[in-house]
N, C-alpha and C positions, 0 to 999 in steps of 0.2 A: 596547476592553469588559473591563472584567478576568474571568478563569476564575470559574465557580460554584464550583470545587473548589478546594480547596489543594492540593492534589498529583494531580498531571498527569501523564500522563493516569489513572492508578488507582494502588491503592497496592501492588500485583503488584512494580512497580519497584523500590519502597524494599525489601521483605521478601525478596525474592530475593538478596539480599548474604547475611545474615545463616546460615541456613542451607547456603550453599556454604561460605562460609570455616570454619565449625565443622565440618562433615565433612570437609573436608579435611585439617582441621590435625590434627584428633587423630585422625583415620586414619592419619596420620605416623607421630604419636606412637606413636601402636601397635605399626604394624610395624615402626619401629628401636627398640622398646623394649629389645632384648638387646643397645644399645650401652650400656647401664649403668645405665637408671632402671627394671627393672624391677618392682622393689619402691618405689618413690618417688614421692614426691608431684606431680611431673610426669606419670608415667602416670596419675594418677588425674585428674587436669585435663585429659588428653585423652580418658578416657571420659565426664569431663562433656562435652564438648563433640560426643563422638559423641550423647551422649542426648539434648542442647539442638535439637543440629541434625537430627537425626531427626526430634524433635517439632514443631520449627519449621521442617520443611518441609513440614508437612499445611495450616496457614493461608496459607500461599505457594500450594500448592496450588490449596487452595481462592479466594483474589484471582487465582488465573490465570484459574479458569473466567468470572470476572467479566470480565479484563480479556482473552478472547477474542472474546467477546459484545462490547464494551465495543469495542474496535477494528476488527471485521467491522465495525459498524452506523457506524463513523466517517465523516463527510462523504459516507454511503451515501446518495444521492437516495430510495431506497426509501422508503414512507411507514412513518411511524412505528410503525404495529401491523400492520408484514408480519409472517409467518409467518417460521420460518429459511431454507426455501429460497426464497421471496421474496429476504432481505434476500441471503443467499448468491449468489441472480441479478445483484443489482444492486449490489455491494461492490465497491469498487476491489481491496481486499486479496485477493481472490479472483481479479480480472482477470492478477494478479501471480502466473504459475505457479511462479515458482521461491522466491518469497517466501509463499506459500500452504503450498507441500510443507514449507518448513523451519518455518513456526508449528505445521501438524500435527505435523512430528517432536516438536517442542520439546511441545505437547502430552500427546500419548502417552507419551513417556518420561517424564513426571513423572510421568503414573500410576501408573505399572509402578515406579519409584520409590518415590512413598510408600508403594505396595502390601508394596515387596523389606521399608524400613529400616521401617514398623514393625510388620511379621513379626520382625524381628531385633531389635527393642528388647523387643515382649512375649515372647520366647523365652528372652532374657539375662537380663531381670529374672527372669521366673517361674521359673528354674533355681537348685535349690541347688548349694552348691558345686563339689562332684565332679560334678553335671552338666556344670555350665557349663565346666570341667578338660575334659572327655572332648569338649567340642563346638565347644572354642575353634576350632580350624582351619577350618569348616569355617562355621561365627558369621564369621572373617575373613574368606573366599574371598568371601560374599556380601555382606560390608559393602564390601569393594572393587572389587565389582561395579557395587553401588548409588552408590558414589561416582565409578567408573567415569564411568556413563552418567549424573550429574550431572555434570560435564564437559563431556562429549556436548552434553548439553541444553543447556548455559549457552553453549556455543560456537553452538549453536544462533539463539537468543536474543541472543546481540551479534550475528548475521553478520543477520538479518532487523531486526532495528533500525537498525543503522549501515549497513547496504549496502543494504539495500530498502527502510527506510525505512517499513518498519510500525509502526505507532503516533506519527507524526511528520507533523506538518502538511503538511510540504513535500515529505514523501518520495515515491522512485518508485512506489511503492504508491499514492499519493493523487495522481499527477500529469494522472491520466484524468479527473479532477474538476474541472468548471468551478469557479472562485474564489468567485465566486455562493453557491456552495452548502457552500462552508467553512462550519462551526460557528464561533460566538466563546468557546465553551467551556460546560462541562459533561459529561455525560454520556450518552451516546446512549440507555444502558440505562434510566439513573434516568427518562429523558422518556417511556418508554413503558411502562412499568412505572405512570407517571404519568397514563397515559391511563386515563378514569373509564373499568368496562366498560359501561355506555349510553350510551358517545358513539356519533354520527351513524357515524363510523368505523368501527365494531366492531360497528354491526348492520345496517350498509349491507349488502344482498349484491353490489352494484356496485362496492364501493371497495375490492377489489383490483383492478377491471377500470378504474373509471376512472384517465387518466393521471397520474401524480404531479406533485404542486406541488412547485417549490422547497423543500426545506427548509432552515429554519436556527434552531438553539439560541438561545432567545433566554430570558435573567432575565427572569422575570414579577416584578412588582409586588407586595409580600403585600396582601394586602388587609386593610385595618381596623375593616370596618365604621362607616367615615364619620369615623373619631377619628384617621385617620392625620394630621391639625393637631397633635393632643396631644402635649407630649411623651414623655409616659409611655408613651400607643400605641408612639410613632414609637419610643424607646428597646425596649420590649420585641418589637417586629418585628426590630430590626437584630441581638438578641441569638441569636433564633430563627434567622436566616439565618446568623449568623456559626457558630453552633453547626452547625450542617449542609453550611456550609462546610467547617469543618477536619473534623468525623466524619460524612459523606455517611453514611443512612443503611442503605441496601442494602450497600453496599459493608462497612461495618462490621457488620452483617448476617452475611454471607458470610465476612467475617475470625474474626469472635467463633465460627461457626461450627467451621473448623479450628480453633481452641484448643480448644473443648468437644472434638474428638475426640484430640485430642494429650493431653490430661488424664487421657481416659478411657484409652488405650491405656497410660498411664504406672499409673495404678490398678488395671488387669486385670492388668498385669504384678505389683507388689506382692501384689496379694490373692491369685495363684497362687502364688506364693512363700510368701507367710503361711501356705497351706493345706498346703505340704508339707513344714513342719518342724514339728518336735516340740514338744506343748504346752509340756514346761517349758520353763525356760532350760536350754541345753543347756551342757557346759565341753567348749572347745577350745583349740585351739592358737592363741596370740596373730596375730591376719590381719597380712598384709603393710600397715600404714599403712591398713587397708582399701581395699586398689587394686581389689579387685571392686565393681564400680560399684552393684551391688545391695543390697552390701553397707551402701556408703556410704550409699547411699538409705534404710537402716532399719536394719538391726542395729548397733547402738551398746555399745561395753564401757561396763560396768557396774562392775565396780571389782575388781583382780587379789584372789585367794586364796591364799595359803599354804598348804599341806598335802600330807598322805605318799602325793603320786601319785608314782610312781617315773618314769611316764612323761613328766612333764613337769620333773625336774632339772635343775637349773639349774648347771652346772661353776663360774660365777663365783662363786656366792655360798654355793654347797653347800646351796642352798633347793630344795622343788620347788615350784610354783606353776604353776596357769592363768588362764587369763581367763574370765570369765563372760561370755556374749553373751547377751544376753534376745530370740529372734527373734521375738517374739511383740507386739514395738514396732514391726514394721514399717506405716507410716503408712496403710495404703491408704485406710482409709476416710475420711480426709482430701483423697484425689485424688478419691476418687470426690464430697464435697461442695464441691469445686471442680469439679469438672465440671459436676456439677448448676447450680452459681451460674452458667458460663460457659454451658453451656444457657438459662439464664434471663435474662442478660443479651442474649444470639440473641435468642430471642423476645421482647423488649420490642423490638428494631431492629425485627424480623421484624413488629410491631405499628404500629411509625412508620411503614412503608414502604405497609403498607394503611390505614392512615389519610390518609397524604397522595396515594395514588391514587385512595381515592374520595372524597376530600374530607369526609370525614365530619365532623360539629358537635360531635358529642358520644361524646367516644372510650371512656366508662364504660357506654356501654349497650349492653352485650356481647349480649344478647338480639336486641337490632334486627341488629348487625353481622353475626351469626352469620346470622339468616335472611335479610338482603339482600345480603347481601356474600360470606358463603365458603358457605354449606349449597349453594345454585345453583350454584357453580361447583366442577367436583369436582377442580382442583387444589389450589386453595386450599383447600378443606375437608379434603382426605384430606393437606396441608401441614399445617392447624394441630394436626390431631390425634395427628399424628407429633411433633408439637414438644413436644407434652402427655407424649408416652409418653418422650423425652428427659430431660424435664426429671424425670422421678416414676421413671424405673428408676435412676437411677445415688441417688437417696436411697433407695432399697431397698437397692440393694447397697450403702453404706454402712451401714446398720441390718443387713447380711449381715455385712461385712467387721468392725465392731463386736463385732455378738453372737453371730456359728457361721463366725469366719474360716477353718475348718477343711473346712467343708462344700464340697468343691469344686463336687460335682454340683451344687449351689445356685449359686455363682458362676456355672458354665458355663452354665446354663438362663437365668439372665437377662442376661449377657453378649452369648448369640446373642439375645436378644431387642434386644439395645441396638444391636448390630448391622448388623442388619434394621433398623430403625428409623434408623439414620443413613445408609443405600443408601440407601433407599428416598427420603429427605428430600434427601439430594444429587441423587438421580436427578429429584426433582420440584425442587428448584432449576434444576438445568438447565434443564427444558421451560420454567420461568416467564421465565428470563432468555435464551434462547436465541432460542426461541419467542414466546409471546405468555402471558402471564400468564391467559388463559382458553384452553379446550380438556380434551380427555379427560390423564388421568393417565398413560395405559398408553405412549401414543405422541407422537409430532411430530405439526399441525395440519398437512393437507393440502396 
């Protein structure tokens, strides 16, 4: 039977290569820039690699949160609706102590790396030219530490997959599971979230005490209300199944959430840079081919101007000139709009996951969905409210960045609210992926 998803076991294995390669290459270019490319386009390319690698590390880490739950539940004889503690107790991954220790180190290292690199990106983008020259050395130290930790974490990832077999059907970590319990394809996490909230297994108090029946993941034939014999209905069903196979809703929801955070960090850095510059266009010395990353992002030369400025005398032509750089063109508002757009797409895929899990017939009945499937379940309710805040706050910040770009206190206030909303959403996402969709929002089920 073919796998239910196009990429197996999950998107994390695809995304992980890009931030590692970009960060390592860009950092080496920056470190060895003294060899002769200190003011060249080669160094500009290296700094863009660092920026893209740091930002791509965030959705990769988000996909890793999904991958951890997916791998722990793979070939796990525990019931699908089990809590996280019950799942761990029955997982073949946990029964391999060395492999489980590698997985935990890999996860904790990646979490710290993402936080560190995100801080470096925001500080570097937000600072003025003079400030960045002063903090170049400490920022490089932090960057080297982050890249070094990335290499170590990548080593753990390779070891746990290729030596311990974690995430591989025939690996060491799976050897304790009888062949009849091996799934035929698909994602265990998707199957858990597709369990209806009112299923007998979820409502029965003795569900956890009953002996676990052998579990096999099956591809359920889609229902077409008795019209399966009609070519049009069959074609629509095939299209929907193909879309879900290529773009698994839950994984897309998680990965897009990571991209939303990446754009938010870039937008925050650029907003603070715009707030730290003078209101009018400034007369500055011509930049070294825009080698500064934030200048390459936003500040663009407008036009050369010849004038009697003795501080900018050109010995070659005998003329004095400076270059006008319009600092007001830092495109922070556009990045806030991109953040809102990705947050909206993330919400759409989250809505798709909810509709699948509850088998809802009328997806446009928002009132009924709220009262029947969201309001009565704390984790879902807070997660939905947080999603609305993460869509709304970037839109407000885009307006502020456009209308009042120098109001730093206003940017800080709304950015802080956005950071808190994102932190809450990540926590709730972990609870619903690792534990169960139902339960308190403050912690795991007992």
